[in-house]
N, C-alpha and C positions, 0 to 999 in steps of 0.2 A: 738481938733486935726482935721486937715484938711482930707478930704477923700482921699484914693489914687485912682487915676484912671488909669487902665491898658488898653492900647490900643493894640489891637491884629491885626496886618495887615497879612493878608493873601497874601503871594508872587504869588499866583495863579492869584490874582486879577489885579497884575501888568503887562501890554503889555509891555515885552523887544524885541526890534526889533532884528532879527536875520539874516543877511544876508546870502542869498544861494548862491554858486558859481556856481551852474548848474541851468540852466532854459530848459524848453521845449516847443516846438513850434507845432502845427497841426492847419490847416485850419477847423478842427473839434472843436477847442478851442474857447477861448474868451480872448479878452486882459483885461478884467475885472477879468480873473481869477489870482490865485497866480503864474502861471507858473511852476507848479509841473507837475511830469509825469502823474499823475491823472487828473490834471486839468490845461493843457496847455494853453499858450497865442496862439493868432490866428494870429499874424504878427510878422515877423523877426524882423523889426525895433524896433517893442515895445521892444521885449526881449532884444536887443543891448541896448536899452535905459535904462532899467531896471537892467542891471548889476551894482553890487555895486562899490564904489570907496569910500576911495583911497586903492590902492596897493593890490587889491584882484583879483586874476585870475578868469576868468569867461569863463563857457563853454555852450554853445547853442546847444541843441541836436533838430534836425529836423525830424519831422516824415515824411511818405511816401506821401507827399502832394504836390501840385503845387501852388507856390505863383506867382501872378503877381506884383513882387516888384522889385524895384532897391535899395536894402539897402546900408547903409555904416557902415562898422566897423572900429573900430579907436582902436589899442592898444597902449597906450602913457607912456610914463616914463617922464613927464615933471616936474620939481621940483617944479615949482611955480605953478602946477594945483593940484586942489582940486579931480579932476575928473580922475586922473590917473588910467589906467588899463593896468598894465604891459605886461599881457597874455590874449588873447582872442581867443577862438576857436569856430568856427561853423561846426559842423559835422551832417552829414544826417544819423543817425544811431537809431533814435528812434523806437522803436518797430519793427524794422526790416521790412522785406518784408510785403507788404499790411496791414500796420498799421493803425493807425486812418484815414490816408488820402486815403486810400484803394488803392494803388499802390505799386510799387515796388521800387522807386527812389526818392529821394529828388528833386524837380525840381523848379527853380527859373527863371521866365521868365522875364528877366531883366539884366541891369548891376548891377555887385554887386562891390562895391568899397571896397577895403581892406588897412588900413592904418598902418605904425608902425612909431611912433614917438619917438623919442629919443634925449635926451640933455647930455649925458654924466654921468648921476647917475649910471643906470643899462640897461641892455637891454629890449627891447621890442620886443614881439612875437605875431603874427597874423597869425591864421591857417583857411584855408578853406578847407574841408575834405568831401569827398564821397558825392559830390552834383553835379548835373547836372545844368549847369547855361548858360545864353546865352552869356555873356562877363563878363571878370574880369578887373578891372582896380588896380593894385596894386603899391601903392606909399609907399616909405619909406623916411623919414626926418630926417635927423641927423644934428649935429653941430659939429665942429672942431675948434680949438684944443681943447684939453682936454677929448676927448671922450674916455672912456674906454671900450665900448661895442658897440652895434649896434641897427639898427632897421630890425629886419627879419620877412619876409613874407614867409609864406608856402601855396602852391597851391598843394594838395596830392589827388590823385585817384579822380580827378572830369572829368566828361564830359563837356567840353565847345563847343558850336556849334550854328550855324545859328547866329551868330552876324551880324549887318550890318557895323561892323568895324572891328579891330582884335578880334581876340579870346581873347588873353592875353595881356595887355599892362604894360609893368614895368617903373617905372617911380621912378628913385632915385634922391633925391633931398638934397645935401649935402655929407656927408662923411659916411664911416663905414656901408653901406646898404648891406643886403644879402637877397638874392631872391632864394627859392628854388622851383621848378616846377617838380614835379615826378609823375609817374604812371597815366598820364592824358591821355583822349584821346580827342584831339583839331581837330575839324573837320568842314567842310563845312559853313566857315565863308567868308564874302563878302571881308575883308580884308585879313590879314595873319593870320598864326596861331599864334605865339609868336612874339611879338614886343618890344625890350628894346631900349630905346632913351635917347639922351641927359645925357649919363652916366658921372658921375663925379668920381673924384678920390676915392680910397680905397673902393672898391664895389668887390661883388662876386656874381655871379648868377650861379646856379647849375640847368640843365636842363638833365633829364636823366629819361630812361624807359618810355618816352611818344610816343604815336601813333599820328603824324601830318601830316594828309592827307586832300586832297579835299578841301583846302583852295583856294580861287580864286585868291590871290596876291603873297603867299610865304608861307614856312614852318617857317623858323625862322629869322628875321632879326635884327642885331643889328647896332645902330647908334651912332656915336661919343663917342664910349669908348675909355678912354684913354690907351695908350700902357705899362704904369705902374701902379704899386699900383692896379691892378686889377686881378681876377680868373675868367673864366668862361669855366668851364668843361661842354662840351656837350657830352653826351655820352649814347650809348645803346638806342637810339631813332630810331624810324621808321619814315623816311620823306618822303613820297610818294605820288604821283599822285596830286601835289599840280598844280594850272594852271601855276605860275608863277615860280620863282626860289626855289631850296630847302631850302639853307642857305645863306644867305647875310651878309656880313663883309662889313659896311661902315664907315671908320675910326674906326676900331674895332679890336679885336683880339679874341682868344679863344683858349682852350685845345680840339681838335676834335677827338673823338676815338670810336670805337665799333658802328658807325652809319649805319643803312640802308638809302642811300639816293637813291633813285630810282624813274624811271617812273614820274619825275616832268615835266612839259611841257616847263618851261623855263630853264636855266642852272642848274646843280646840284648844284654847289657851286659858287657864284659870290662875288668876293673881289674888293673894290673899295677905293680910298682914300690914302693919303699919308701915313697914320699912321695905315695902316692894315697889322697885322702879323699874322693872325691866324696859328696854329700849328695843321696841317692834319695828322701829322707822323713824328718823327725824328727830330722835331725842339728845339726850346730854351726851350718851355715848357714841354718836354720830352713826348709828347704825342705818344703811341704806334701804332697809326694808327688804322688798322684793321678795316676801313670803307670799305662799299661797296657803289661804287659810278658808278652806270651803268643805262642804258635805259633813260637818261634825253634828254632835247631837245639838241639843237646844240652842246653844248658842257659840258662835265662832269664837268670841272671847268674852270672859266675864271678869270685871273688875270689881271683887269684892275688898279691894283696899280702897282707903281714903284720898290716895294718889292720883294725879294726872298721869296717865299712861300714854305715851306717843307709839301711834300705831300707822304712820303714813307711809305711802308710795309701796301698799301691798295690792295683792289681787285677792280679792275676797269672792263669795257666792254672789250668783247674779240676783239676789233677792238684795242683798245688802247693797251691792254697788247701783243698782236701780234706785234705792233710797238716797244715797249717797251723791248721786250725780245732781250738780249744781248748788251744792249746800256746803256748809261747815258743820264739824261737830257740836257747836253750841245752839245750830238750828234745827237738826234733826235728829229724832230719836231712832235709831237703826234698830229692827227688831232683832236682828241676831248677834246684837252686842248688848250685854248687860252692863249699865255705868250709872251714872249720876241720874240720868233720865228715869231708871228704874228704880233707884234709892238714892235720895237726896243726901245720904250719910257716905255714899261713896265717890270716887274721882270719876272724872270724864275718861273716855276713851279718844283721844284725838287721832281720829281717821283723817283721810286726806281725799278730796273729790278727784275720782278716778280720772276723769277727763282732765285734769291739770298735769299729767306726767306721763311717759311712756312705760307700759308695764312689760317686764322680761317675765315671761310665764315659765316656771322650771319644768322639767321633763313630766309628761302625763303618766298617770299612776301606772298605766299597762306598760309603759316603757321601762319604769323604775322596778317594777317587780321581774320584769324580763331581765334586767341587767343586775339583779341581786338573786336570780334563781341558783338553787343548789342542789 
């Protein structure tokens, strides 16, 4: 009889790879570390590249360090790729104030590029949250027909300042792109605050609860957005003290309400292009108005387009309201509004008699600046 040989294999001796969906980064760490909270990576790009694939969402936690990087993060859902990451998040929440980096805030001194790529299998989401960064370029690339979801990019509770270009640039490529910019402080940029360009059909942009101020060119500028199949609510923002115009619509539209648009050195709102139809109140997109448009440059609103622009239910500067009182837009040329009265080739701005509705005035500029003090 042959001897029976029994082989016992300890499972503890076998290394089984386990993908972790959370990584941590601190300049006090090392890229040779495993990226845990106790042993963080040192660079943001290394953490991004270490995120598992395929189809595993990943969150990267930044401590209160300063990185001289220009990282690129891609959240993708491309069926032919083995590197799909349908959801990626970078958030400055590691260790709280005065963490391993010894500061109060996670700071990226560079351009952060964030992408969401989508082919119609499922949605992809890319988040940047609670970080101070010099510049953000957001790219959402999608395909159509056959898309059942979209590429989503979210920039939330970030400080974006001191860029040599625009603070945040949104670039949709294809269809079904969604951008959300909320609760951000966007200021002191050489270009404008927020610029979204070359818009294609079936896209949405949400800009709300942001403080957009002291930028050298403009507050918010939209370029070449179609007038159909898009939704651009811009609401509850404080757009003030920019060197150029507060809001610019260049062949684009938007649903504009509850904003403070004051003390911009250019026009408060500038509208140009044959396809521009922003709704500032009482128009086709059912904007409730309630914008405060006051103290800007030569004009509070400048309609260089051939279209009728609805701007009802707003609070204007005292001179404009005194001229509006008791009349309609077809009867009175308001000094601080440029439209058909000033150039017969342009459309009217349809304001409303201030006495016919109850105005809800947003927070004062002093209160706003105090609430956004950094």
